[in-house]
C-alpha positions in Angstrom: 358.1 112.1 -10.4 359.2 109.6 -7.7 355.8 108.0 -7.9 356.2 107.4 -11.6 359.7 106.0 -10.9 358.2 103.6 -8.3 355.7 102.3 -10.9 358.5 101.9 -13.5 360.6 100.0 -11.1 357.6 97.7 -10.3 357.1 97.0 -14.0 360.9 96.3 -14.5 360.8 93.9 -11.5 357.9 91.9 -12.9 359.5 91.6 -16.3 362.9 90.7 -14.8 361.4 87.8 -12.8 359.6 86.6 -16.0 362.8 86.8 -18.0 364.3 83.4 -19.1 367.8 84.7 -18.6 369.8 83.5 -15.7 370.5 87.1 -14.5 366.7 87.8 -14.5 366.1 87.1 -10.8 369.1 89.1 -9.6 367.8 92.1 -11.6 364.2 91.5 -10.3 365.4 91.7 -6.7 367.4 94.8 -7.4 364.4 96.5 -8.9 362.2 95.5 -5.9 364.7 96.7 -3.4 364.7 100.2 -4.9 360.9 100.6 -4.4 360.9 100.9 -0.5 363.5 103.7 -0.3 361.7 105.5 -3.2 358.5 105.3 -1.2 360.4 106.4 1.9 361.8 109.3 0.0 358.3 110.3 -1.2 357.0 110.2 2.5 359.9 112.4 3.7 359.3 115.0 0.9 355.5 115.1 1.1 355.0 114.7 4.9 353.9 117.5 7.2 353.9 115.2 10.2 356.7 113.9 12.4 355.6 110.3 12.5 355.1 110.0 8.8 358.6 111.5 8.3 360.1 109.0 10.7 358.4 106.1 8.8 359.8 107.5 5.6 363.3 107.7 7.1 363.2 104.1 8.3 362.0 102.9 4.9 364.7 105.0 3.2 367.7 103.9 5.4 366.7 100.3 5.8 365.8 100.1 2.1 369.2 101.5 1.2 370.8 98.4 2.9 368.5 96.3 0.8 369.5 98.2 -2.4 373.2 97.8 -1.7 372.7 94.2 -0.8 370.8 93.5 -4.1 373.3 95.6 -6.1 376.2 93.6 -4.7 374.4 90.3 -5.5 373.6 91.5 -9.1 377.2 92.7 -9.7 378.5 89.3 -8.5 376.3 87.6 -11.2 376.7 90.2 -13.9 380.5 90.5 -13.6 381.2 86.9 -13.0 384.8 86.0 -14.0 386.4 89.2 -13.0 388.0 90.1 -9.7 388.0 87.1 -7.4 386.2 84.9 -9.8 383.2 83.0 -8.4 383.8 83.7 -4.7 380.6 85.1 -3.0 381.1 88.5 -1.2 380.0 87.0 2.1 381.8 89.6 4.3 379.9 92.4 2.5 376.6 90.6 3.0 377.2 90.2 6.7 378.2 93.9 7.1 375.0 95.0 5.4 372.9 92.6 7.5 374.6 93.9 10.7 373.9 97.5 9.6 370.3 96.7 8.9 369.9 95.3 12.4 371.5 98.3 14.2 369.2 100.7 12.2 366.2 98.6 13.4 367.2 99.3 17.0 367.2 103.1 16.6 363.7 103.5 18.0 364.9 102.0 21.2 368.4 103.6 21.6 368.1 106.6 19.3 371.7 106.1 18.3 371.3 106.4 14.5 369.3 109.5 13.7 366.7 111.9 14.9 364.3 114.3 13.3 364.0 118.1 13.5 361.3 120.4 12.1 362.4 123.2 9.7 360.5 125.6 7.4 361.0 125.3 3.6 359.2 127.8 1.5 357.0 128.6 4.5 356.1 124.9 4.7 356.9 122.5 7.6 359.6 119.8 6.7 361.1 117.2 8.9 364.8 116.7 8.4 366.7 113.8 9.9 369.7 114.5 12.2 372.6 111.9 11.8 374.1 110.3 14.9 376.9 107.7 15.3 374.7 104.8 14.0 374.0 106.8 10.8 377.7 107.3 10.3 378.2 103.6 10.6 375.4 103.1 8.1 376.9 105.4 5.5 380.4 103.9 5.9 379.1 100.4 5.4 377.0 101.4 2.4 379.7 103.4 0.7 382.4 100.8 1.3 380.1 98.2 -0.3 379.3 100.7 -3.2 383.0 101.3 -3.6 383.6 97.6 -4.0 380.9 97.4 -6.6 382.5 100.3 -8.5 385.9 98.7 -8.3 384.5 95.5 -9.8 383.0 97.3 -12.7 386.2 99.3 -13.3 388.0 95.9 -13.4 385.4 94.5 -15.8 385.7 97.5 -18.1 389.5 97.2 -18.1 389.7 93.4 -18.7 386.9 92.9 -21.2 387.2 93.3 -24.9 386.6 96.8 -26.2 383.4 95.9 -27.9 381.9 94.6 -24.6 382.9 97.6 -22.5 379.7 99.5 -23.1 377.5 97.1 -21.1 379.8 97.6 -18.1 380.8 101.2 -18.5 377.3 102.6 -18.7 376.3 100.9 -15.4 379.5 102.0 -13.8 378.9 105.6 -14.8 375.3 105.5 -13.5 376.4 104.0 -10.2 379.1 106.6 -9.7 376.6 109.4 -10.6 374.0 108.0 -8.2 376.6 107.8 -5.5 377.8 111.3 -6.0 374.2 112.6 -6.1 373.6 110.8 -2.8 376.9 112.2 -1.4 375.9 115.8 -2.5 372.8 115.6 -0.3 374.7 114.3 2.7 377.4 117.0 2.5 375.3 120.0 1.5 372.5 119.2 3.9 370.0 120.4 1.2 366.7 120.6 2.9 364.8 118.2 0.6 366.6 114.9 -0.3 365.8 113.7 -3.8 368.8 111.4 -4.1 366.7 108.3 -4.8 366.0 109.6 -8.3 369.6 108.9 -9.2 369.6 105.4 -7.7 366.3 104.7 -9.4 367.6 105.8 -12.8 370.6 103.5 -12.1 368.2 100.6 -11.4 366.4 101.2 -14.7 369.7 101.4 -16.6 370.7 98.1 -15.0 367.4 96.5 -16.1 367.9 97.5 -19.7 371.6 96.6 -20.1 371.4 93.3 -18.2 368.3 92.0 -20.0 367.6 93.9 -23.2 370.8 95.5 -24.4 372.5 93.9 -27.4 376.0 95.0 -28.5 375.0 95.9 -32.1 378.5 96.9 -32.9 379.7 93.5 -31.6 377.0 91.8 -33.7 378.0 93.8 -36.8 381.7 92.9 -36.2 381.0 89.3 -35.7 378.6 88.9 -38.6 381.1 90.7 -40.8 383.9 88.4 -39.7 381.7 85.3 -40.2 380.6 86.4 -43.6 384.3 87.1 -44.6 385.5 83.7 -43.4 382.8 81.5 -45.0 384.0 79.4 -47.9 381.4 80.5 -50.4 380.8 83.7 -52.2 378.4 86.2 -50.5 377.0 89.3 -52.1 374.8 91.9 -50.3 372.5 94.2 -52.3 370.5 97.3 -51.4 366.9 97.7 -52.5 368.0 99.1 -55.8 370.0 96.0 -56.7 373.4 97.6 -56.2 376.0 95.4 -54.5 377.1 97.1 -51.4 379.3 94.4 -49.9 381.0 91.2 -50.9 383.3 88.8 -49.1 386.7 87.7 -50.3 385.3 84.6 -52.0 382.8 86.7 -53.9 385.5 89.1 -55.0 387.7 86.2 -56.2 384.8 84.6 -58.1 383.9 87.8 -59.9 387.4 89.1 -60.3 386.6 92.6 -58.9 388.1 94.6 -56.0 386.2 96.2 -53.1 386.3 99.5 -54.9 384.6 97.9 -58.0 381.5 96.5 -56.5 379.3 98.2 -59.1 380.8 95.6 -61.6 379.6 92.6 -59.6 376.1 92.2 -61.2 377.5 92.4 -64.7 380.2 89.8 -63.9 377.7 87.4 -62.3 375.3 87.7 -65.3 378.2 87.1 -67.7 379.3 83.9 -65.8 375.9 82.4 -64.7 373.4 83.9 -67.1 370.8 86.7 -67.1 368.6 85.7 -64.2 367.3 88.4 -61.9 369.5 88.4 -58.8 367.8 90.9 -56.5 364.1 91.0 -55.8 363.0 87.4 -55.7 363.9 84.3 -53.7 365.1 81.4 -55.7 367.6 78.5 -55.8 369.3 76.8 -58.7 372.4 74.8 -59.7 374.6 75.7 -62.6 377.3 73.7 -64.5 380.1 75.7 -66.1 382.2 73.8 -68.6 382.1 70.2 -69.8 383.5 66.8 -68.9 386.4 66.6 -66.5 386.8 70.4 -66.6 383.3 71.1 -65.5 382.6 73.2 -62.4 379.4 73.0 -60.4 377.7 75.8 -58.4 374.7 76.1 -56.1 373.2 79.5 -56.2 370.6 81.0 -53.8 369.0 84.4 -53.6 367.2 85.7 -50.5 365.4 89.1 -50.1 365.4 90.9 -46.7 362.3 92.9 -45.6 362.0 95.5 -42.8 359.4 95.4 -40.0 356.9 96.9 -42.4 357.6 94.2 -44.9 359.2 96.6 -47.3 362.3 95.4 -49.3 365.4 96.3 -47.4 367.8 94.5 -49.6 368.9 91.0 -50.5 371.9 88.7 -50.4 373.2 86.2 -53.0 375.1 83.1 -52.1 377.1 81.2 -54.8 378.7 78.0 -53.5 381.3 76.0 -55.6 380.1 72.4 -55.2 382.5 70.9 -57.7 384.4 68.8 -55.1 381.1 67.8 -53.4 379.6 66.7 -56.7 382.7 64.8 -57.7 382.8 63.1 -54.3 379.1 62.1 -54.6 379.7 60.8 -58.1 382.7 58.8 -56.8 380.7 57.4 -53.9 377.9 56.4 -56.3 380.5 54.8 -58.6 382.1 53.0 -55.7 378.7 51.7 -54.6 377.8 50.4 -58.1 381.2 49.2 -59.3 383.6 46.5 -58.2 386.7 48.1 -56.7 389.1 45.7 -58.4 387.8 45.2 -61.9 385.7 48.4 -62.3 382.7 46.2 -63.5 379.2 46.6 -62.0 378.6 45.0 -58.6 376.2 42.1 -58.5 373.4 44.2 -57.0 373.7 47.0 -59.5 374.1 44.5 -62.4 370.8 42.9 -61.4 369.1 46.3 -61.2 370.3 47.3 -64.6 369.2 43.9 -66.1 365.7 44.2 -64.7 365.4 47.7 -66.2 366.8 46.5 -69.5 364.2 43.7 -69.7 361.3 46.0 -68.8 362.3 48.6 -71.3 362.9 46.2 -74.2 360.0 43.7 -74.1 360.6 42.5 -77.7 364.3 41.7 -77.3 365.5 38.2 -76.6 368.4 37.9 -74.0 370.8 35.4 -72.7 372.4 35.4 -69.2 376.1 34.3 -69.2 377.7 33.0 -66.1 381.5 33.0 -66.2 383.6 30.9 -63.8 387.3 30.4 -63.5 388.1 26.9 -62.6 390.6 26.2 -59.8 391.2 29.9 -59.2 392.3 29.2 -55.6 395.2 27.2 -57.0 396.1 30.1 -59.2 396.3 32.3 -56.2 398.3 29.7 -54.2 400.8 29.1 -56.9 401.2 32.5 -58.5 400.3 34.8 -55.5 397.2 36.8 -54.9 398.6 39.7 -56.9 398.7 37.5 -60.0 395.2 36.4 -59.2 394.0 40.0 -59.1 395.7 40.8 -62.4 394.0 37.7 -63.9 390.6 39.0 -62.8 391.3 42.4 -64.2 392.3 40.9 -67.6 389.1 38.9 -67.6 387.2 42.1 -67.0 389.0 43.8 -69.8 388.2 41.0 -72.1 384.5 41.2 -71.2 384.5 45.0 -71.9 386.3 44.6 -75.2 383.6 42.2 -76.5 380.5 44.0 -75.3 378.3 46.6 -77.0 376.2 49.3 -75.5 373.3 46.9 -75.5 375.0 44.6 -73.0 375.4 44.9 -69.2 378.0 43.0 -67.2 379.5 42.8 -63.8 381.4 40.8 -61.2 379.2 38.5 -59.3 381.8 37.8 -56.7 385.2 36.0 -56.3 386.2 34.5 -59.6 382.7 34.7 -61.2 381.3 37.2 -63.7 377.8 37.8 -65.1 376.9 39.1 -68.6 373.4 39.9 -69.9 373.4 40.2 -73.6 370.9 40.3 -76.5 370.6 36.8 -78.0 371.4 38.1 -81.5 374.7 39.5 -80.2 376.0 36.4 -78.6 378.7 34.7 -80.8 379.2 31.2 -79.5 382.0 30.1 -81.8 384.1 33.2 -81.2 383.6 33.1 -77.5 384.5 29.3 -77.4 387.8 30.1 -79.2 388.7 32.9 -76.8 388.0 30.8 -73.7 389.9 27.8 -75.1 393.1 29.7 -75.0 392.7 32.4 -72.4 396.2 33.3 -71.3 397.0 35.9 -68.6 400.3 37.5 -67.9 401.7 39.5 -65.0 405.3 40.5 -64.2 406.7 38.3 -67.0 404.7 35.2 -65.9 402.0 33.7 -68.2 399.4 31.2 -67.3 396.4 29.7 -69.2 393.2 30.0 -67.3 390.5 27.4 -67.5 387.3 29.4 -67.9 383.8 28.0 -68.3 380.7 29.8 -69.4 377.1 28.8 -68.6 374.4 30.1 -70.9 370.7 30.6 -70.0 368.4 31.8 -72.7 365.7 33.9 -71.0 362.4 32.4 -71.6 360.5 33.6 -68.5 361.1 37.4 -68.4 359.5 37.8 -65.0 361.9 35.4 -63.3 364.2 37.0 -60.7 367.5 38.0 -62.2 369.4 36.0 -59.6 367.5 32.9 -60.7 368.5 33.5 -64.3 372.2 33.5 -63.3 371.6 30.5 -61.1 370.4 28.6 -64.1 373.3 29.7 -66.2 375.6 28.6 -63.4 373.8 25.3 -63.2 374.5 24.7 -66.9 378.2 24.3 -66.0 377.4 21.1 -64.3 376.8 19.5 -67.7 380.4 20.0 -68.8 382.1 16.6 -68.8 385.3 17.3 -70.6 386.2 20.6 -69.0 389.4 21.2 -71.1 387.6 20.8 -74.5 384.2 22.3 -73.8 384.0 25.7 -72.3 380.4 26.8 -72.9 377.3 24.9 -71.9 373.6 25.7 -72.1 370.8 25.4 -69.6 368.1 23.2 -71.1 365.0 21.2 -70.1 367.1 18.3 -68.9 368.9 20.5 -66.4 365.6 22.1 -65.5 364.1 18.7 -64.8 367.2 17.9 -62.8 366.7 21.0 -60.6 363.0 20.3 -60.2 363.8 16.7 -59.2 366.4 17.8 -56.7 363.9 20.3 -55.2 361.2 17.6 -55.1 363.2 14.9 -53.3 364.7 17.4 -51.0 361.3 18.5 -49.9 360.3 14.8 -49.5 363.2 13.9 -47.3 361.7 14.8 -44.0 358.6 12.6 -44.6 360.8 9.8 -45.9 362.8 9.7 -42.7 359.7 10.0 -40.5 357.7 7.3 -42.3 360.5 4.8 -42.9 360.7 5.2 -46.6 364.4 5.7 -46.4 365.8 2.4 -45.0 369.1 0.5 -44.7 369.9 -2.2 -47.2 372.6 -4.6 -46.0 375.3 -5.9 -48.4 377.1 -9.0 -46.9 380.9 -8.9 -46.2 382.7 -12.3 -46.2 386.1 -13.5 -45.1 388.4 -15.6 -47.3 386.5 -18.8 -46.4 383.2 -17.3 -47.7 381.7 -16.9 -44.2 379.6 -13.8 -43.7 381.2 -11.7 -41.0 379.3 -8.4 -41.4 377.5 -6.1 -43.7 377.6 -2.5 -45.1 374.5 -0.5 -44.4 373.5 1.3 -47.7 370.7 3.8 -47.9 367.7 2.9 -50.2 364.6 4.9 -50.7 361.2 3.3 -51.3 359.3 6.3 -52.5 355.5 6.2 -52.4 355.2 7.8 -55.8 358.4 6.8 -57.6 359.0 3.4 -56.1 362.5 2.1 -55.5 365.0 4.9 -55.9 368.6 4.1 -56.8 371.2 5.8 -54.5 372.4 7.7 -57.6 369.0 9.5 -57.7 369.3 11.1 -54.4 372.7 10.6 -52.6 374.6 13.1 -54.9 371.8 15.7 -54.5 372.0 15.5 -50.7 375.8 15.5 -50.8 375.6 18.9 -52.7 373.0 20.5 -50.5 374.2 19.2 -47.2 371.1 17.1 -46.4 373.3 14.0 -46.5 373.9 14.7 -42.8 370.3 13.8 -42.0 370.5 10.7 -44.2 373.7 9.6 -42.4 372.3 10.2 -39.0 369.3 8.0 -39.9 371.5 5.3 -41.2 373.7 5.3 -38.0 370.7 5.0 -35.8 369.2 2.3 -38.0 372.4 0.3 -37.9 372.5 0.5 -34.1 368.9 -0.6 -33.9 369.7 -3.7 -36.0 372.8 -4.5 -34.0 370.8 -4.2 -30.8 368.2 -6.7 -32.1 371.0 -9.1 -33.0 372.5 -8.8 -29.5 372.9 -12.2 -27.9 372.2 -14.0 -31.2 374.7 -12.8 -33.7 377.3 -11.0 -31.7 380.0 -11.9 -34.2 378.5 -9.7 -37.0 379.4 -6.1 -37.5 377.8 -3.4 -39.7 379.7 -0.6 -41.5 378.2 2.8 -41.8 379.4 5.6 -44.0 380.4 9.1 -42.8 380.4 11.8 -45.6 382.8 14.8 -45.5 380.0 17.2 -44.7 379.1 15.3 -41.5 382.3 16.6 -40.0 381.1 20.2 -40.6 377.4 20.0 -39.5 377.5 17.6 -36.6 379.7 16.4 -33.8 380.5 13.0 -35.3 382.4 11.5 -32.3 379.8 12.4 -29.6 376.9 11.5 -31.8 378.1 8.0 -32.8 379.4 7.4 -29.3 376.0 8.4 -27.9 374.2 6.0 -30.2 376.2 2.9 -29.2 375.8 3.8 -25.6 372.0 4.3 -26.1 371.6 0.9 -27.7 374.2 -0.9 -25.6 376.4 -2.0 -28.5 380.1 -2.8 -28.3 381.8 0.0 -30.5 383.7 -2.5 -32.6 380.5 -3.9 -34.0 379.6 -0.5 -35.6 382.4 0.1 -38.0 383.1 3.6 -39.3 383.6 3.9 -43.1 385.1 7.1 -44.5 386.4 8.1 -47.9 389.8 9.4 -48.5 388.3 12.7 -49.8 387.5 13.5 -46.1 391.2 14.1 -45.7 391.5 16.7 -48.4 390.5 19.5 -46.1 391.8 20.0 -42.5 393.5 16.6 -42.5 395.1 17.1 -39.0 391.7 17.8 -37.5 390.1 14.8 -39.2 392.9 12.5 -38.0 392.4 13.8 -34.5 388.7 12.9 -34.7 389.4 9.5 -36.1 391.9 8.9 -33.4 389.3 9.7 -30.8 386.9 7.2 -32.4 389.6 4.5 -32.4 390.4 5.2 -28.7 386.7 4.5 -27.9 386.9 1.1 -29.6 385.5 1.8 -33.1 387.1 0.2 -36.2 387.9 2.8 -38.9 387.7 1.7 -42.6 389.0 3.8 -45.5 386.6 3.4 -48.5 387.6 3.4 -52.2 391.3 3.2 -51.5 393.2 3.4 -54.8 390.4 5.1 -56.8 391.1 8.7 -55.9 394.0 10.6 -54.3 395.5 7.9 -52.2 399.2 8.2 -51.4 401.7 6.4 -49.2 401.9 9.6 -47.2 398.2 9.4 -46.5 398.4 5.7 -45.6 401.4 6.4 -43.3 399.7 9.0 -41.2 396.0 8.1 -41.3 394.6 6.2 -38.2 392.7 3.4 -40.0 392.2 -0.3 -39.3 390.9 -1.5 -42.7 391.6 -0.5 -46.3 388.7 -1.0 -48.7 390.2 -1.5 -52.2 387.9 -0.7 -55.1 387.8 -3.3 -57.9 387.5 -0.4 -60.4 391.2 -0.2 -59.9 391.4 -3.3 -62.1 388.7 -2.3 -64.6 391.0 -1.1 -67.4 392.0 -4.1 -69.5 395.1 -2.4 -71.0 396.8 -2.0 -67.6 395.4 -5.1 -65.8 398.8 -6.6 -65.1 400.2 -3.4 -63.6 397.0 -2.8 -61.6 397.1 -6.4 -60.3 400.7 -5.8 -59.2 399.8 -2.6 -57.4 396.8 -4.3 -55.7 398.9 -7.2 -54.5 401.5 -4.8 -53.1 398.8 -2.7 -51.4 397.5 -5.8 -49.7 401.0 -6.8 -48.7 401.8 -3.4 -47.4 398.6 -3.2 -45.4 399.5 -6.5 -43.7 403.0 -5.2 -42.8 401.4 -2.0 -41.4 399.0 -4.0 -39.4 396.0 -2.8 -41.4 393.3 -5.2 -42.6 392.2 -5.3 -46.3 388.7 -5.5 -47.8 388.0 -5.6 -51.5 384.7 -4.3 -52.7 383.1 -4.8 -56.1 384.0 -8.4 -56.4 381.8 -9.9 -59.1 383.4 -13.2 -60.3 384.9 -16.4 -58.9 388.1 -15.6 -60.7 388.4 -12.2 -58.9 387.6 -13.8 -55.6 390.2 -16.6 -56.1 392.9 -14.1 -57.3 392.4 -11.7 -54.4 392.4 -14.6 -51.9 395.8 -15.7 -53.3 397.0 -12.1 -52.9 396.2 -12.3 -49.2 393.1 -10.1 -49.1 391.1 -10.8 -45.9 387.5 -9.6 -46.5 385.3 -9.3 -49.6 382.2 -7.6 -50.7 380.4 -7.6 -54.0 377.7 -9.0 -56.2 379.6 -12.3 -56.4 378.4 -12.9 -52.9 375.2 -10.9 -52.7 373.7 -7.6 -53.7 372.4 -5.1 -51.0 369.1 -6.4 -49.6 366.5 -5.4 -47.0 367.0 -6.5 -43.4 364.6 -9.5 -43.5 366.3 -10.9 -46.7 369.7 -10.4 -45.3 368.8 -12.2 -42.1 367.4 -15.1 -44.1 370.4 -15.2 -46.4 373.1 -14.8 -43.7 371.6 -16.8 -40.8 370.5 -19.8 -42.9 374.1 -20.7 -43.7 
């Protein structure tokens, strides 16, 4: 019997060491420690010789120290958290090691035990005789064993009831093994078989530490989990009878725990006649319609035993109404503008592409709607009024559309509509837009709304391009208060192609010198040429001489004017450098457009150029338009002040033709006002205009600002302006803009 136990302990030890559980090694060492005393016990029982019996006694007693040592170590790991927490039982370990050592010295001192021969059933048997050292050995081992027992008692007392089994069974076996061992000590029974008890204890520890699962705990936990989940759960036996349902399931079917036999009937009545027991399946169901609809996800799963026979099944019914509504709301939010409720631009484009593909024989128009000066509406009437205006525009669009139309908000104050050509009513739409009044909190305001129309002729064109063309159509509106709808046509198309063409050619034009400065002379009141304005002219290899009107406005719109201006600045500096030492009294004026301030560091770039070419700053005059001051005026004034501090002369171009005011004149750091002769072009108000020009010239003198009139075309104009006190003149009366060589011949021959 003890031999079989030794084999069992060896198997348990091997499995314990292979176990992935953290406690595995402690269990393995405990199982191994039991093998030597078991073998010693076998030698004692089976021996007929004194030496063999002595060896068995030493293996037994020394092995018992190892068993107690391993048991203490295992208990420390297994019952961690009880007693003194995580403190190691160091004192117990030292006592056991000391006892082990004193037992080892017994062959030398004979202080622990001896052996005597007795007869048992007429057979010789060697029984050990305990001495003082053996008493010490028993005291140490039993004190350690008592400590272990106390720890397990504490664990059983403090742990939850459902966990007590794993501690109490080990506690009972340890106590039983200890009592069994004590019985042999007290009774002096001839043959000691006490290791059988300890070995059984070791095997029980192996099972409970590594393989035992608290099935009652699992049942309790699973039941609690199933009861707390927020969806209905039904459990069926193999016959299809509901044997358990959680509270959500009972609420869904309207039955009590005593009426589970009604569950299947209630489910079929609510969700249909589908088989709910033997097969695995998933489906979704919608109960009700519209806003009152409820959505459910239903899943059935069968459960098989180890022999793959049906053991039952469970049915899950989850109410997904909130989830479905949330998903639908998220989809709506991703495809609809949050303010107006119209489609977003991306979703609108997607719907339009689908509409075109599904209706190949239908003609369509793309409508681009833009609110003019909407920023002013927000500034004057508040952003709340602006939002209300956009909402009312969206409502107007909805009210005039059919199911064949799609529409959305493209962004800001712009909207897009895609509509069958036959549905678009131009006259009615023009009437609506001509008197579009919005109201909010008792305030009414007429909005100026324009609509660009592009008739789709190339169906494969990207939708964004279609609306770009409709948007471009707005540029053809000249009288924006009388005309609200304009069409994209071949003329606009040609304009776009032209702009793309010359924009693509600009880089080569700058590199090859096609874009060059033409100089228009500037004279004083005696007719002497004192300087010139550098004007960009393009000698195109394919199109010949290009008027500035053919490319300057294009580059102003797309920002390429910055590259043109940089080229002109450098060209002017090169010319002034060539004149150095010969015509140092002449200056050249160069233009700075509003966009230059946004795309380049004007001050540093111009300063760098005059330093590079060694030119006095006053010879390169800086000409700006008053429109530069319309945005960020304080910043612009600071930049102009920096230029003036470096010695540059600042000229304000076209004064009097745009938004000039005395306030602007008062604050702006300029040296010369360029007065536009267009100011005098209206014959009905010539006298008044002449008075204003005269006073502007007078005022500029009193402010210490020079005056230059451009656009002078006749002797009479020149004479009259001279009498008014104007100092400098420019215009066709003196000379038109001309290439550098012609200018030099014209200016230096006089």
